[in-house]
C-alpha positions, 0 to 999 in steps of 0.5 A: 539531479540538476546537472543531468537535466532530470526534472524535479520529482514533483514535476513527475507527479500526476495530480495537482493535489499530489504536487501540492502535498509534496510541496507542503512536505518539502517546505515543512522539511526546509523550515525544520532543517534550514530556516535558521542556517543563514550561511549554508543554504543548500540548493533546491535540488539538494533539499529535494534529494535529501528529503526524498532519501529520508522520506523513502526510508521505511522502518523495520518496525513497520515491515515487521508488523506486516510480517507478524500479521501474515504469520498470525493469520496463517497460524505459523511461526513469526516470519523473520525480516531479511533483505529480500522481504525488506526490499519487497515491502519497502518498495510498496510502502514507497509506492504509497501503500500503507500498513492497512493495505498489507493487512487487508491483503493478508486477511483476504488471501489467508481467508482464500488460500489457507485451507487449500493445501495447494495454495497455502504454500503461496501465502508468502511475502515473496508471493503476496508482496511482489509488485506484480501481485500486490495491486491485484490482491489489494483490489480483490480484498476491496471487492471482498469487503463489498461482497456481503452488500452485493449479496444483499442487493442480489437477494433484494433484487430477486425478492422484488422480481419474485414479488412482481411475478407473483402479482402477475400470476 
């Protein structure tokens, strides 16, 4: 990393809060692993590389939780963890998504597609967790969460409009 002239990862972070969070995690990591080792102190580049490689690992247990949730919601057999599913889901975890994000996508998309024979076939990890689709599905799940409140607001607005109209008559 140092020889290639590539900037340290925290320099690529967009917000100051992200940079601070990264710096704090890196300092804690350094304290835990190197503070007592007086003889072999690694360079900052080596520490960052080591920290990021450990930080980027996503447990198979977390990935299986996501797959089990999808299976349970679909009412299908448990989906097995394989390399392609591991890569798909791990990439999204590394991008900052959490288990709750996957569960919300599973909830929303199963609710939307499970009773449609044409769309049910797309309730797969390969479709739901692809980088192209996941962000969009996550946003749809968020919008779905607010739908009852939006409906109440629409109803209240129409009631108010009707009340005003009735007073004018």
